[in-house]
C-alpha positions as CSV (number, residue, x, y, z in Angstrom):
1,M,18.4,-20.6,-17.1
2,A,21.9,-19.5,-15.8
3,G,22.5,-19.0,-12.0
4,I,21.6,-15.7,-9.9
5,E,23.8,-13.3,-10.4
6,R,21.9,-10.1,-9.6
7,P,22.3,-8.3,-5.7
8,G,20.0,-9.1,-2.7
9,P,19.2,-12.0,-0.6
10,L,19.4,-15.3,-2.9
11,Y,16.5,-17.1,-1.9
12,Q,14.3,-13.8,-2.8
13,Q,16.1,-13.8,-5.9
14,V,15.1,-17.3,-6.7
15,A,11.4,-16.7,-5.5
16,A,11.3,-13.9,-7.8
17,A,12.4,-16.2,-10.8
18,I,10.0,-18.7,-9.9
19,R,7.2,-16.5,-9.6
20,Q,8.0,-15.3,-13.1
21,G,7.8,-18.4,-14.4
22,I,4.2,-18.7,-13.0
23,E,3.4,-15.3,-14.5
24,D,4.6,-16.2,-18.2
25,G,2.9,-19.6,-17.6
26,E,6.1,-21.6,-17.6
27,F,4.7,-23.1,-14.7
28,P,1.2,-23.4,-14.9
29,P,-1.6,-23.5,-12.5
30,G,-2.3,-26.9,-10.9
31,G,1.4,-28.5,-12.4
32,P,4.3,-29.4,-10.7
33,L,7.6,-27.0,-10.1
34,P,11.0,-28.7,-10.7
35,S,12.3,-31.2,-8.2
36,E,14.5,-29.4,-5.1
37,A,17.3,-31.3,-7.0
38,Q,16.3,-29.5,-10.3
39,L,15.9,-26.2,-8.9
40,I,19.5,-26.2,-7.0
41,E,21.0,-27.2,-10.6
42,R,19.2,-24.8,-12.6
43,Y,20.0,-21.4,-10.4
44,E,23.1,-22.9,-8.9
45,V,22.5,-22.0,-5.2
46,S,22.4,-24.3,-2.5
47,R,19.8,-26.5,-1.2
48,P,18.7,-24.2,1.9
49,T,18.2,-20.9,-0.3
50,V,16.0,-23.4,-2.3
51,R,14.3,-24.0,0.5
52,N,13.8,-20.8,1.8
53,A,12.2,-19.4,-1.6
54,I,9.8,-22.3,-2.0
55,A,9.1,-21.1,2.0
56,A,8.3,-17.4,0.6
57,L,6.2,-18.8,-2.5
58,R,4.3,-21.0,0.2
59,S,3.5,-18.0,2.6
60,E,2.4,-16.0,-0.4
61,G,-0.2,-18.2,-1.3
62,L,1.5,-19.5,-5.0
63,I,2.5,-22.5,-4.4
64,E,1.4,-25.8,-1.8
65,V,3.4,-28.7,-0.9
66,R,2.1,-32.1,-1.2
67,H,4.2,-34.1,1.0
68,G,5.5,-36.6,-1.1
69,K,4.5,-35.5,-3.9
70,G,6.6,-32.3,-4.2
71,S,5.5,-28.5,-4.7
72,F,2.3,-27.6,-6.8
73,V,1.5,-24.3,-8.1
74,K,-1.6,-22.6,-7.3
75,G,-1.5,-19.7,-9.3
76,A,-1.8,-16.1,-8.5
77,P,-4.3,-16.2,-5.4
78,T,-7.4,-13.6,-5.5
79,P,-6.8,-10.9,-2.9
80,P,-9.1,-11.4,0.0
81,L,-9.7,-7.6,0.7
82,T,-11.2,-5.1,-1.8
83,I,-10.6,-1.2,-0.5
84,D,-12.8,0.6,-1.6
85,R,-11.3,4.2,-2.3
86,S,-14.3,6.1,-3.2
87,I,-15.4,9.1,-1.4
88,T,-19.0,9.8,-1.2
89,R,-20.7,13.5,-0.1
90,T,-24.1,13.7,0.9
91,G,-24.7,17.6,1.4
92,K,-22.0,19.2,3.8
93,S,-20.9,15.3,4.8
94,Y,-18.7,13.3,3.6
95,G,-18.4,9.4,4.2
96,P,-15.4,7.6,4.7
97,D,-15.1,4.2,2.3
98,A,-17.0,1.0,3.1
99,T,-14.0,-0.4,4.5
100,P,-14.8,-1.6,7.8
101,W,-11.3,-1.3,9.8
102,E,-10.9,-1.4,13.6
103,Q,-8.3,0.7,15.1
104,A,-5.5,-1.7,16.5
105,Q,-4.0,1.2,18.6
106,E,-4.6,4.8,19.5
107,P,-3.6,7.1,16.8
108,T,-0.1,8.7,17.2
109,V,0.3,12.3,16.4
110,Y,3.5,14.1,15.9
111,R,5.2,17.2,14.4
112,T,7.3,16.0,11.2
113,A,8.5,18.1,8.0
114,T,8.2,17.4,4.4
115,T,10.2,15.4,2.6
116,D,11.6,15.2,-0.9
117,T,8.4,13.1,-1.7
118,T,6.0,14.6,0.3
119,G,6.9,17.9,-0.4
120,P,6.4,18.3,-4.2
121,L,3.1,16.6,-3.6
122,L,2.1,19.2,-1.3
123,E,3.6,21.5,-3.2
124,L,6.3,22.8,-0.4
125,S,9.6,22.7,0.2
126,E,11.8,20.3,1.8
127,G,11.4,20.9,5.5
128,E,8.5,22.3,5.8
129,A,6.2,21.8,9.3
130,L,3.5,19.1,9.3
131,F,1.1,17.6,11.9
132,G,1.7,13.7,11.2
133,V,-1.5,11.2,12.2
134,D,-0.2,7.5,11.9
135,Q,-2.9,4.4,12.9
136,V,-2.2,0.2,12.5
137,L,-6.1,-0.6,11.3
138,I,-7.3,-4.3,11.0
139,H,-9.7,-5.5,8.6
140,E,-12.7,-6.7,10.7
141,V,-13.3,-9.6,8.4
142,T,-10.0,-10.9,6.9
143,Q,-7.9,-9.5,9.9
144,T,-5.6,-7.8,7.5
145,R,-3.9,-4.7,8.4
146,A,-3.2,-1.3,7.3
147,L,-0.9,1.6,8.0
148,H,-2.7,4.7,7.8
149,R,-0.9,8.4,7.9
150,V,-2.3,11.9,7.5
151,L,0.1,15.0,7.0
152,I,-1.2,18.4,7.2
153,P,0.7,21.2,6.8
154,F,0.7,24.0,9.6
155,A,-0.5,26.3,6.7
156,T,-3.7,24.4,6.8
157,A,-4.0,23.6,10.2
158,Q,-3.7,27.3,11.2
159,N,-6.8,28.0,8.9
160,V,-9.0,25.6,10.7
161,P,-9.3,25.5,14.2
162,T,-10.3,22.0,14.3
163,L,-7.2,20.6,12.7
164,A,-4.8,22.8,14.9
165,E,-6.4,21.8,18.2
166,A,-7.3,17.9,16.9
167,P,-4.9,16.7,13.6
168,D,-6.4,13.0,14.7
169,T,-9.8,14.2,13.7
170,A,-11.5,11.7,11.6
171,L,-11.0,12.2,7.8
172,E,-14.7,12.7,7.4
173,E,-14.6,15.4,9.7
174,I,-11.7,16.9,8.1
175,Y,-13.2,17.1,4.8
176,A,-16.6,19.0,6.4
177,A,-14.3,21.2,8.2
178,L,-12.5,22.2,4.9
179,S,-15.4,22.5,3.3
180,A,-17.2,24.4,6.2
181,A,-13.8,27.1,5.5
182,G,-14.8,27.6,1.9
183,H,-12.9,25.0,-0.2
184,K,-14.2,22.8,-3.1
185,L,-12.9,19.5,-2.6
186,T,-10.7,17.3,-5.1
187,W,-8.6,14.4,-4.7
188,S,-5.5,13.3,-6.5
189,E,-4.0,9.6,-5.9
190,T,-1.2,7.7,-6.7
191,V,-0.5,3.8,-6.2
192,R,2.6,1.9,-6.3
193,A,3.8,-1.3,-5.5
194,R,7.0,-1.9,-3.7
195,M,9.0,-4.4,-1.1
196,P,8.3,-3.2,2.5
197,Q,11.0,-1.5,4.8
198,A,11.5,-3.6,8.1
199,D,9.3,-1.5,10.4
200,E,6.5,-1.9,7.5
201,R,7.3,-6.0,7.4
202,S,6.7,-5.9,11.2
203,A,3.6,-3.7,11.7
204,L,1.9,-5.6,8.9
205,E,3.2,-9.0,9.8
206,L,4.1,-9.6,6.0
207,P,5.6,-13.2,5.1
208,D,9.3,-12.7,3.4
209,A,9.2,-11.7,-0.3
210,T,5.6,-9.6,0.0
211,P,5.2,-6.3,-1.7
212,V,3.1,-3.3,-0.3
213,I,0.2,-1.6,-2.2
214,H,1.1,2.0,-1.3
215,T,-1.5,4.9,-2.1
216,M,-0.7,8.6,-1.3
217,R,-4.0,10.6,-1.6
218,V,-3.8,14.7,-1.8
219,T,-6.6,16.6,-0.7
220,H,-6.9,19.6,-3.0
221,G,-9.1,22.8,-2.2
222,T,-9.5,26.1,-3.5
223,D,-7.6,26.4,-7.4
224,Q,-6.5,23.1,-6.7
225,Q,-4.5,23.8,-3.6
226,P,-3.0,20.7,-1.3
227,L,-4.2,20.7,1.5
228,L,-3.3,17.4,3.2
229,L,-1.7,14.3,2.1
230,E,-3.0,11.0,2.9
231,E,-1.1,7.4,2.9
232,L,-2.3,3.8,3.1
233,R,-0.3,1.0,2.9
234,A,-1.3,-3.0,3.0
235,S,-0.2,-6.1,2.1
236,G,-0.1,-6.8,-1.8
237,S,-0.7,-10.4,-1.9
238,Q,-3.8,-9.6,0.7
239,A,-5.6,-6.5,-0.3
240,Q,-6.8,-4.9,-3.7
241,L,-8.0,-1.3,-4.5
242,S,-11.3,-0.4,-5.7
243,Y,-12.1,3.1,-7.6
244,R,-15.2,4.7,-9.0
245,V,-14.1,6.3,-12.5
246,T,-15.8,9.8,-13.8
247,A,-15.3,11.6,-16.6
248,D,-13.4,15.2,-15.7
249,S,-13.4,18.1,-18.0
250,P,-9.9,18.5,-19.5
251,R,-9.6,21.9,-17.7
252,A,-10.0,20.0,-14.9
253,L,-6.9,17.3,-15.4
254,R,-4.0,17.9,-13.8
255,A,-0.4,15.9,-14.0
256,V,1.0,14.6,-10.6
257,R,4.3,15.1,-9.9
258,S,6.1,12.5,-8.2
C-alpha cells in the first residue's frame, strides 16, 4: 500500500488503515501485525507515528502487545454495555429504559435555540427558543459514561406547566405529563457513529481514535407533532444499542429528515 495521503493526524490515518485491515481479514484475530519496521515502510511514516497508531488501537481493545513478540490482533471487541432504547408503558405511567445509570453531576438547565440540525427534527425554524437539559451519566456496573441532552421547545413547555417550571423533570414524568395533556405519544430515532468533538472526548473519557454513538430521539404527539428532542452520546467501543422492533401500519410510517 502507498503512503498515507488523506488529511488529518497521520497516526489516526495509520490506525484507521490497520483497523480496516483487521475488518477485511488481512490481519486475522490471534495473528500478528506486521513489525514496526514493516509498518513504517508500508505507510511511509515515522516511527513515532506508528507507535501512536498502535497505542490508539491498543486502547480500543483491537490489539495486544506481547513483550518480545510484537503486536497481535484481538479482533473487534464486544461492547460491554447494551443500552436498551425501548420505552415501556403501564396504564398512564412510562418506564425508563432498563439501563442502570447514575448521574455524575447535577443536570445543567439552560436556554438555547434550534440549529440547522435540531430545527428540522423538531419541525421548527432555525433560532427558535428551547429549554436545554444536559447530564453526564455513568453506568453503575461498567462505568461507561454517556452524555444525555433533552431539548424542549418553548411551545411544548408552555402547554405543560411541569416543563415550564422544571425542564429537568425525569423523562418518564415528562412523557406522563404530555400524555395527560392529551397527546398520544410515538417516537422516532436516528443513530449514527462519528468521531467525537474535543469536549465529548473529554467528558466521555475516550481514547484517541474512538468514535461515539449519537442517537437523536424525537417524541411526537397528536398528528405526529414533534414535542421534544432527546440526544444520547456514548463510546462506540464500549456501548451498543438494543431496540424492540414492532410492525407499524404503512400510514403510521414517516420519513425522518436529517
